[in-house]
N, CA, C and O atoms as a printed pandas DataFrame, in Angstrom:
     atom_number atom_name residue_name chain_id  residue_number  x_coord  y_coord  z_coord
0              1         N          MET        A               1   -9.546  -62.630   85.142
1              2        CA          MET        A               1   -8.139  -62.180   84.314
2              3         C          MET        A               1   -8.269  -62.499   82.970
3              4         O          MET        A               1   -7.852  -61.639   82.194
4              5         N          ALA        A               2   -8.824  -63.696   82.403
5              6        CA          ALA        A               2   -8.911  -63.930   81.219
6              7         C          ALA        A               2   -9.605  -62.976   80.300
7              8         O          ALA        A               2   -9.178  -62.750   79.168
8              9         N          LYS        A               3  -10.845  -62.332   80.870
9             10        CA          LYS        A               3  -11.689  -61.430   80.296
10            11         C          LYS        A               3  -10.587  -60.104   80.094
11            12         O          LYS        A               3  -10.459  -59.501   79.029
12            13         N          SER        A               4  -10.020  -59.873   81.039
13            14        CA          SER        A               4   -9.297  -58.657   80.802
14            15         C          SER        A               4   -8.215  -58.467   79.806
15            16         O          SER        A               4   -7.950  -57.428   79.201
16            17         N          VAL        A               5   -7.478  -59.915   79.704
17            18        CA          VAL        A               5   -6.665  -59.974   78.549
18            19         C          VAL        A               5   -7.136  -60.030   77.412
19            20         O          VAL        A               5   -6.512  -59.458   76.518
20            21         N          LYS        A               6   -8.410  -60.750   77.087
21            22        CA          LYS        A               6   -9.155  -60.755   76.026
22            23         C          LYS        A               6   -9.457  -59.161   75.505
23            24         O          LYS        A               6   -9.258  -58.791   74.348
24            25         N          GLU        A               7   -9.927  -58.379   76.487
25            26        CA          GLU        A               7  -10.292  -56.837   76.188
26            27         C          GLU        A               7   -9.014  -56.095   75.873
27            28         O          GLU        A               7   -9.181  -55.169   75.080
28            29         N          PHE        A               8   -7.696  -56.288   76.328
29            30        CA          PHE        A               8   -6.675  -55.863   76.069
30            31         C          PHE        A               8   -6.190  -56.070   74.625
31            32         O          PHE        A               8   -5.766  -55.174   73.895
32            33         N          GLU        A               9   -6.308  -57.367   74.315
33            34        CA          GLU        A               9   -6.057  -57.664   72.975
34            35         C          GLU        A               9   -7.048  -57.208   71.934
35            36         O          GLU        A               9   -6.671  -57.064   70.771
36            37         N          ASN        A              10   -8.163  -57.000   72.251
37            38        CA          ASN        A              10   -9.086  -56.559   71.406
38            39         C          ASN        A              10   -8.844  -55.115   71.245
39            40         O          ASN        A              10   -8.824  -54.707   70.084
40            41         N          ARG        A              11   -8.631  -54.149   72.327
41            42        CA          ARG        A              11   -8.247  -52.747   71.932
42            43         C          ARG        A              11   -6.903  -52.410   71.242
43            44         O          ARG        A              11   -6.741  -51.377   70.593
44            45         N          ILE        A              12   -5.876  -53.426   71.442
45            46        CA          ILE        A              12   -4.700  -53.494   70.560
46            47         C          ILE        A              12   -4.925  -53.536   69.167
47            48         O          ILE        A              12   -4.353  -52.810   68.353
48            49         N          LEU        A              13   -5.850  -54.481   68.882
49            50        CA          LEU        A              13   -6.320  -54.964   67.469
50            51         C          LEU        A              13   -6.851  -54.018   66.855
51            52         O          LEU        A              13   -6.651  -53.768   65.667
52            53         N          LYS        A              14   -7.691  -53.306   67.721
53            54        CA          LYS        A              14   -8.578  -52.183   66.917
54            55         C          LYS        A              14   -7.493  -50.898   66.532
55            56         O          LYS        A              14   -7.504  -50.205   65.514
56            57         N          GLN        A              15   -6.646  -50.835   67.590
57            58        CA          GLN        A              15   -5.511  -49.588   67.375
58            59         C          GLN        A              15   -4.863  -50.035   66.213
59            60         O          GLN        A              15   -4.764  -49.187   65.326
60            61         N          ILE        A              16   -4.350  -51.259   65.965
61            62        CA          ILE        A              16   -3.409  -51.863   64.922
62            63         C          ILE        A              16   -4.296  -51.549   63.455
63            64         O          ILE        A              16   -3.758  -50.894   62.563
64            65         N          ASN        A              17   -5.530  -52.017   63.322
65            66        CA          ASN        A              17   -6.592  -51.743   62.174
66            67         C          ASN        A              17   -6.672  -50.346   62.018
67            68         O          ASN        A              17   -6.711  -49.949   60.853
68            69         N          LEU        A              18   -6.710  -49.420   63.012
69            70        CA          LEU        A              18   -6.813  -48.111   62.705
70            71         C          LEU        A              18   -5.633  -47.399   61.962
71            72         O          LEU        A              18   -5.715  -46.518   61.106
72            73         N          THR        A              19   -4.485  -48.004   62.504
73            74        CA          THR        A              19   -3.237  -47.496   61.854
74            75         C          THR        A              19   -2.946  -47.992   60.541
75            76         O          THR        A              19   -2.374  -47.302   59.696
76            77         N          GLU        A              20   -3.396  -49.394   60.312
77            78        CA          GLU        A              20   -3.317  -49.885   58.917
78            79         C          GLU        A              20   -4.140  -49.290   57.902
79            80         O          GLU        A              20   -3.802  -49.180   56.723
80            81         N          GLY        A              21   -5.224  -48.913   58.391
81            82        CA          GLY        A              21   -6.205  -48.233   57.555
82            83         C          GLY        A              21   -5.656  -46.752   57.223
83            84         O          GLY        A              21   -5.752  -46.273   56.093
84            85         N          PHE        A              22   -5.101  -46.105   58.258
85            86        CA          PHE        A              22   -4.801  -44.885   57.834
86            87         C          PHE        A              22   -3.591  -44.845   56.901
87            88         O          PHE        A              22   -3.499  -43.994   56.016
88            89         N          LEU        A              23   -2.730  -45.719   57.105
89            90        CA          LEU        A              23   -1.245  -45.934   56.250
90            91         C          LEU        A              23   -1.888  -46.235   54.813
91            92         O          LEU        A              23   -1.399  -45.702   53.817
92            93         N          THR        A              24   -2.913  -47.036   54.723
93            94        CA          THR        A              24   -3.221  -47.476   53.366
94            95         C          THR        A              24   -3.897  -46.340   52.681
95            96         O          THR        A              24   -3.780  -46.215   51.462
96            97         N          LYS        A              25   -4.671  -45.418   53.467
97            98        CA          LYS        A              25   -5.442  -44.428   52.598
98            99         C          LYS        A              25   -4.261  -43.325   52.379
99           100         O          LYS        A              25   -4.221  -42.783   51.275
100          101         N          LEU        A              26   -3.428  -43.009   53.231
101          102        CA          LEU        A              26   -2.382  -42.140   53.082
102          103         C          LEU        A              26   -1.417  -42.713   51.666
103          104         O          LEU        A              26   -1.191  -41.937   50.737
104          105         N          LEU        A              27   -1.052  -43.733   51.659
105          106        CA          LEU        A              27   -0.353  -44.285   50.636
106          107         C          LEU        A              27   -1.173  -44.245   49.185
107          108         O          LEU        A              27   -0.738  -43.855   48.102
108          109         N          ALA        A              28   -2.298  -44.691   49.454
109          110        CA          ALA        A              28   -3.170  -44.437   48.215
110          111         C          ALA        A              28   -3.210  -43.093   47.695
111          112         O          ALA        A              28   -2.878  -42.900   46.525
112          113         N          LYS        A              29   -3.549  -42.221   48.374
113          114        CA          LYS        A              29   -3.513  -40.694   48.133
114          115         C          LYS        A              29   -2.092  -40.225   47.426
115          116         O          LYS        A              29   -2.076  -39.450   46.470
116          117         N          ILE        A              30   -1.107  -40.697   47.918
117          118        CA          ILE        A              30    0.429  -40.268   47.445
118          119         C          ILE        A              30    0.647  -41.078   46.258
119          120         O          ILE        A              30    1.235  -40.499   45.345
120          121         N          TYR        A              31    0.280  -42.382   46.048
121          122        CA          TYR        A              31    0.710  -43.024   44.743
122          123         C          TYR        A              31   -0.458  -43.096   43.620
123          124         O          TYR        A              31   -0.128  -43.383   42.469
124          125         N          LYS        A              32   -1.688  -42.865   43.903
125          126        CA          LYS        A              32   -2.744  -43.033   43.152
126          127         C          LYS        A              32   -2.532  -42.518   41.868
127          128         O          LYS        A              32   -2.760  -43.240   40.898
128          129         N          PRO        A              33   -2.018  -41.060   41.684
129          130        CA          PRO        A              33   -1.778  -40.235   40.432
130          131         C          PRO        A              33   -0.663  -40.948   39.730
131          132         O          PRO        A              33   -0.772  -41.099   38.513
132          133         N          ARG        A              34    0.298  -41.362   40.294
133          134        CA          ARG        A              34    1.486  -42.262   39.676
134          135         C          ARG        A              34    1.050  -43.526   38.970
135          136         O          ARG        A              34    1.516  -43.885   37.888
136          137         N          VAL        A              35    0.147  -44.160   39.636
137          138        CA          VAL        A              35   -0.082  -45.440   39.237
138          139         C          VAL        A              35   -1.172  -45.351   37.956
139          140         O          VAL        A              35   -1.212  -46.132   37.006
140          141         N          ASP        A              36   -2.061  -44.166   38.190
141          142        CA          ASP        A              36   -2.888  -43.867   37.158
142          143         C          ASP        A              36   -2.064  -43.625   35.835
143          144         O          ASP        A              36   -2.362  -44.257   34.821
144          145         N          ARG        A              37   -1.027  -42.711   35.839
145          146        CA          ARG        A              37   -0.480  -42.361   34.743
146          147         C          ARG        A              37    0.203  -43.564   34.172
147          148         O          ARG        A              37    0.110  -43.773   32.963
148          149         N          VAL        A              38    0.843  -44.324   34.901
149          150        CA          VAL        A              38    1.411  -45.832   34.211
150          151         C          VAL        A              38    0.556  -46.653   33.617
151          152         O          VAL        A              38    0.867  -47.263   32.594
152          153         N          LEU        A              39   -0.801  -46.776   34.282
153          154        CA          LEU        A              39   -1.651  -47.608   33.695
154          155         C          LEU        A              39   -2.270  -47.095   32.459
155          156         O          LEU        A              39   -2.592  -47.949   31.633
156          157         N          LYS        A              40   -2.521  -45.715   32.146
157          158        CA          LYS        A              40   -2.597  -45.117   31.084
158          159         C          LYS        A              40   -1.761  -45.352   29.901
159          160         O          LYS        A              40   -2.120  -45.724   28.784
160          161         N          LYS        A              41   -0.602  -45.076   30.326
161          162        CA          LYS        A              41    0.560  -45.290   29.240
162          163         C          LYS        A              41    0.389  -46.840   28.780
163          164         O          LYS        A              41    0.337  -47.143   27.588
164          165         N          MET        A              42    0.308  -47.763   29.795
165          166        CA          MET        A              42    0.131  -49.324   29.585
166          167         C          MET        A              42   -0.946  -49.447   28.566
167          168         O          MET        A              42   -0.764  -50.092   27.533
168          169         N          ILE        A              43   -2.047  -48.852   28.832
169          170        CA          ILE        A              43   -3.126  -49.259   27.860
170          171         C          ILE        A              43   -2.901  -48.721   26.676
171          172         O          ILE        A              43   -3.161  -49.371   25.664
172          173         N          LYS        A              44   -2.367  -47.409   26.601
173          174        CA          LYS        A              44   -2.221  -47.059   25.133
174          175         C          LYS        A              44   -1.236  -47.727   24.438
175          176         O          LYS        A              44   -1.275  -47.726   23.208
176          177         N          SER        A              45   -0.320  -48.323   25.062
177          178        CA          SER        A              45    0.898  -49.219   24.282
178          179         C          SER        A              45    0.236  -50.348   24.084
179          180         O          SER        A              45    0.681  -50.990   23.132
180          181         N          MET        A              46   -0.787  -50.891   24.709
181          182        CA          MET        A              46   -1.366  -52.127   24.325
182          183         C          MET        A              46   -2.325  -52.073   23.087
183          184         O          MET        A              46   -2.413  -52.992   22.272
184          185         N          THR        A              47   -3.056  -50.867   23.028
185          186        CA          THR        A              47   -3.840  -50.572   21.966
186          187         C          THR        A              47   -3.194  -50.274   20.722
187          188         O          THR        A              47   -3.773  -50.565   19.675
188          189         N          ASP        A              48   -2.099  -49.747   20.707
189          190        CA          ASP        A              48   -1.213  -49.518   19.581
190          191         C          ASP        A              48   -0.377  -50.524   19.165
191          192         O          ASP        A              48    0.021  -50.490   18.001
192          193         N          ASP        A              49    0.017  -51.548   20.005
193          194        CA          ASP        A              49    0.788  -52.693   19.661
194          195         C          ASP        A              49   -0.110  -53.852   18.809
195          196         O          ASP        A              49   -1.038  -54.488   19.310
196          197         N          PRO        A              50    0.401  -53.999   17.310
197          198        CA          PRO        A              50   -0.372  -55.030   16.677
198          199         C          PRO        A              50   -0.102  -56.436   17.190
199          200         O          PRO        A              50   -0.958  -57.306   17.026
200          201         N          GLU        A              51    0.913  -56.669   17.732
201          202        CA          GLU        A              51    1.228  -57.858   18.220
202          203         C          GLU        A              51    0.225  -58.613   19.464
203          204         O          GLU        A              51   -0.159  -59.773   19.614
204          205         N          ILE        A              52    0.022  -57.365   20.242
205          206        CA          ILE        A              52   -0.910  -57.726   21.419
206          207         C          ILE        A              52   -2.272  -57.797   21.091
207          208         O          ILE        A              52   -3.050  -58.473   21.765
208          209         N          GLN        A              53   -2.687  -57.027   19.917
209          210        CA          GLN        A              53   -3.942  -57.103   19.323
210          211         C          GLN        A              53   -4.130  -58.410   18.840
211          212         O          GLN        A              53   -5.183  -58.988   19.107
212          213         N          ALA        A              54   -3.160  -59.021   18.090
213          214        CA          ALA        A              54   -3.339  -60.199   17.430
214          215         C          ALA        A              54   -3.642  -61.230   18.659
215          216         O          ALA        A              54   -4.673  -61.901   18.620
216          217         N          HIS        A              55   -2.793  -61.341   19.676
217          218        CA          HIS        A              55   -3.061  -62.080   20.929
218          219         C          HIS        A              55   -4.421  -62.135   21.615
219          220         O          HIS        A              55   -4.977  -63.173   21.971
220          221         N          LEU        A              56   -4.908  -60.857   21.764
221          222        CA          LEU        A              56   -6.215  -60.761   22.104
222          223         C          LEU        A              56   -7.121  -61.255   21.344
223          224         O          LEU        A              56   -8.087  -61.809   21.867
224          225         N          ALA        A              57   -7.007  -61.162   19.919
225          226        CA          ALA        A              57   -7.911  -61.590   19.134
226          227         C          ALA        A              57   -8.105  -63.147   19.300
227          228         O          ALA        A              57   -9.207  -63.653   19.513
228          229         N          SER        A              58   -6.903  -63.873   19.179
229          230        CA          SER        A              58   -6.690  -65.056   19.403
230          231         C          SER        A              58   -7.455  -65.530   20.619
231          232         O          SER        A              58   -8.290  -66.430   20.528
232          233         N          MET        A              59   -7.151  -64.885   21.829
233          234        CA          MET        A              59   -7.858  -65.517   23.047
234          235         C          MET        A              59   -9.159  -65.414   22.801
235          236         O          MET        A              59   -9.793  -66.456   22.968
236          237         N          GLN        A              60   -9.915  -64.220   22.360
237          238        CA          GLN        A              60  -11.317  -64.106   22.088
238          239         C          GLN        A              60  -11.749  -65.256   21.245
239          240         O          GLN        A              60  -12.859  -65.752   21.439
240          241         N          GLN        A              61  -10.995  -65.691   20.374
241          242        CA          GLN        A              61  -11.565  -66.794   19.439
242          243         C          GLN        A              61  -11.604  -68.143   20.412
243          244         O          GLN        A              61  -12.539  -68.941   20.475
244          245         N          LEU        A              62  -10.591  -68.189   21.015
245          246        CA          LEU        A              62  -10.417  -69.515   21.968
246          247         C          LEU        A              62  -11.487  -69.468   22.764
247          248         O          LEU        A              62  -12.150  -70.497   22.899
248          249         N          ARG        A              63  -11.858  -68.288   23.434
249          250        CA          ARG        A              63  -12.867  -68.421   24.540
250          251         C          ARG        A              63  -14.303  -68.754   23.813
251          252         O          ARG        A              63  -15.174  -69.391   24.404
252          253         N          LYS        A              64  -14.455  -68.292   22.555
253          254        CA          LYS        A              64  -15.700  -68.469   21.679
254          255         C          LYS        A              64  -15.552  -70.165   21.459
255          256         O          LYS        A              64  -16.506  -70.887   21.750
256          257         N          ASP        A              65  -14.580  -70.600   21.049
257          258        CA          ASP        A              65  -14.592  -72.046   20.811
258          259         C          ASP        A              65  -14.891  -72.919   22.164
259          260         O          ASP        A              65  -15.691  -73.852   22.097
260          261         N          LEU        A              66  -14.252  -72.607   23.356
261          262        CA          LEU        A              66  -14.527  -73.000   24.692
262          263         C          LEU        A              66  -15.917  -73.243   24.833
263          264         O          LEU        A              66  -16.468  -74.321   25.051
264          265         N          ALA        A              67  -16.533  -71.875   24.650
265          266        CA          ALA        A              67  -17.875  -71.825   25.078
266          267         C          ALA        A              67  -18.833  -72.834   24.377
267          268         O          ALA        A              67  -19.793  -73.387   24.915
268          269         N          LYS        A              68  -18.414  -72.985   23.077
269          270        CA          LYS        A              68  -19.057  -73.926   21.909
270          271         C          LYS        A              68  -19.042  -75.297   22.488
271          272         O          LYS        A              68  -20.079  -75.942   22.644
272          273         N          SER        A              69  -17.843  -75.746   22.810
273          274        CA          SER        A              69  -17.639  -76.976   23.263
274          275         C          SER        A              69  -18.154  -77.235   24.770
275          276         O          SER        A              69  -18.478  -78.381   25.084
276          277         N          ASP        A              70  -18.225  -76.287   25.612
277          278        CA          ASP        A              70  -18.777  -76.349   27.012
278          279         C          ASP        A              70  -20.220  -76.669   26.947
279          280         O          ASP        A              70  -20.797  -77.394   27.758
280          281         N          LYS        A              71  -20.768  -76.080   25.929
281          282        CA          LYS        A              71  -22.324  -75.978   25.975
282          283         C          LYS        A              71  -22.944  -77.331   26.079
283          284         O          LYS        A              71  -23.993  -77.493   26.702
284          285         N          ASN        A              72  -22.187  -78.507   25.356
285          286        CA          ASN        A              72  -22.817  -79.909   25.205
286          287         C          ASN        A              72  -22.058  -80.593   26.104
287          288         O          ASN        A              72  -22.294  -81.800   26.074
288          289         N          TYR        A              73  -21.207  -80.251   26.917
289          290        CA          TYR        A              73  -20.309  -81.406   27.807
290          291         C          TYR        A              73  -21.148  -82.097   28.647
291          292         O          TYR        A              73  -20.966  -83.307   28.773
292          293         N          CYS        A              74  -22.184  -81.455   29.345
293          294        CA          CYS        A              74  -22.739  -82.305   30.215
294          295         C          CYS        A              74  -23.712  -83.235   29.711
295          296         O          CYS        A              74  -24.055  -84.239   30.336
296          297         N          LYS        A              75  -24.201  -82.876   28.473
297          298        CA          LYS        A              75  -24.996  -84.044   27.765
298          299         C          LYS        A              75  -24.225  -85.174   27.291
299          300         O          LYS        A              75  -24.692  -86.309   27.197
300          301         N          LYS        A              76  -22.973  -84.832   26.978
301          302        CA          LYS        A              76  -22.094  -85.780   26.335
302          303         C          LYS        A              76  -21.594  -86.752   27.516
303          304         O          LYS        A              76  -21.263  -87.902   27.226
304          305         N          ARG        A              77  -21.541  -86.340   28.722
305          306        CA          ARG        A              77  -20.862  -86.652   29.802
306          307         C          ARG        A              77  -21.604  -86.624   31.029
307          308         O          ARG        A              77  -21.000  -86.117   31.975
308          309         N          PRO        A              78  -22.727  -87.030   31.238
309          310        CA          PRO        A              78  -23.372  -86.756   32.337
310          311         C          PRO        A              78  -22.914  -87.282   33.807
311          312         O          PRO        A              78  -23.273  -86.739   34.852
312          313         N          GLN        A              79  -22.094  -88.385   33.731
313          314        CA          GLN        A              79  -21.577  -88.778   35.019
314          315         C          GLN        A              79  -20.371  -87.902   35.208
315          316         O          GLN        A              79  -19.768  -88.225   36.231
316          317         N          SER        A              80  -19.927  -87.098   34.689
317          318        CA          SER        A              80  -18.554  -86.182   35.014
318          319         C          SER        A              80  -18.703  -85.467   36.130
319          320         O          SER        A              80  -19.715  -84.792   36.320
320          321         N          PRO        A              81  -17.647  -85.544   37.045
321          322        CA          PRO        A              81  -17.774  -84.844   38.215
322          323         C          PRO        A              81  -17.876  -83.249   38.145
323          324         O          PRO        A              81  -18.252  -82.554   39.089
324          325         N          LEU        A              82  -17.516  -82.805   36.983
325          326        CA          LEU        A              82  -17.953  -81.321   36.701
326          327         C          LEU        A              82  -19.570  -80.858   36.395
327          328         O          LEU        A              82  -20.025  -79.727   36.227
328          329         N          CYS        A              83  -20.214  -82.108   36.390
329          330        CA          CYS        A              83  -21.535  -81.901   35.739
330          331         C          CYS        A              83  -22.439  -82.172   37.009
331          332         O          CYS        A              83  -22.147  -83.123   37.733
332          333         N          LYS        A              84  -23.442  -81.433   37.283
333          334        CA          LYS        A              84  -24.686  -81.627   38.374
334          335         C          LYS        A              84  -25.813  -81.237   37.811
335          336         O          LYS        A              84  -25.949  -80.175   37.205
336          337         N          ASP        A              85  -26.848  -82.249   38.020
337          338        CA          ASP        A              85  -28.168  -82.055   37.494
338          339         C          ASP        A              85  -28.155  -81.560   35.991
339          340         O          ASP        A              85  -29.006  -80.749   35.627
340          341         N          GLY        A              86  -27.274  -82.003   35.184
341          342        CA          GLY        A              86  -27.251  -81.761   33.858
342          343         C          GLY        A              86  -26.566  -80.498   33.301
343          344         O          GLY        A              86  -26.459  -80.215   32.108
344          345         N          LYS        A              87  -26.080  -79.718   34.448
345          346        CA          LYS        A              87  -25.393  -78.361   34.106
346          347         C          LYS        A              87  -23.928  -78.415   34.522
347          348         O          LYS        A              87  -23.542  -79.059   35.497
348          349         N          ARG        A              88  -23.214  -77.772   33.805
349          350        CA          ARG        A              88  -21.765  -77.659   34.319
350          351         C          ARG        A              88  -21.519  -76.754   35.483
351          352         O          ARG        A              88  -22.082  -75.666   35.606
352          353         N          LEU        A              89  -20.669  -77.239   36.319
353          354        CA          LEU        A              89  -20.397  -76.527   37.396
354          355         C          LEU        A              89  -19.584  -75.284   37.219
355          356         O          LEU        A              89  -18.712  -75.274   36.350
356          357         N          LYS        A              90  -19.795  -74.246   37.963
357          358        CA          LYS        A              90  -18.702  -72.892   37.768
358          359         C          LYS        A              90  -17.588  -73.165   38.388
359          360         O          LYS        A              90  -17.637  -73.821   39.428
360          361         N          PHE        A              91  -16.530  -72.776   37.942
361          362        CA          PHE        A              91  -15.154  -72.736   38.505
362          363         C          PHE        A              91  -14.883  -71.409   39.484
363          364         O          PHE        A              91  -13.786  -71.249   40.018
């Protein structure tokens, strides 16, 4: 009895997965052009906006500064839980 119930559940799950996959593909076909247009407009507005450009430049500088300070972190603090074998652990 238990085996037939499990087989029944598996068949239902396969049908659900097929239906979800079909719906996902259908919606992707329908909405992809619109999403692409919106993303292109958003990217264009980001490249034209000087305020966003300034924030991006600031963010890049902060990343460079962090990379410099991160380089010697484990040498200065070898007992830190973030360090293992003298190397910084990835997040």
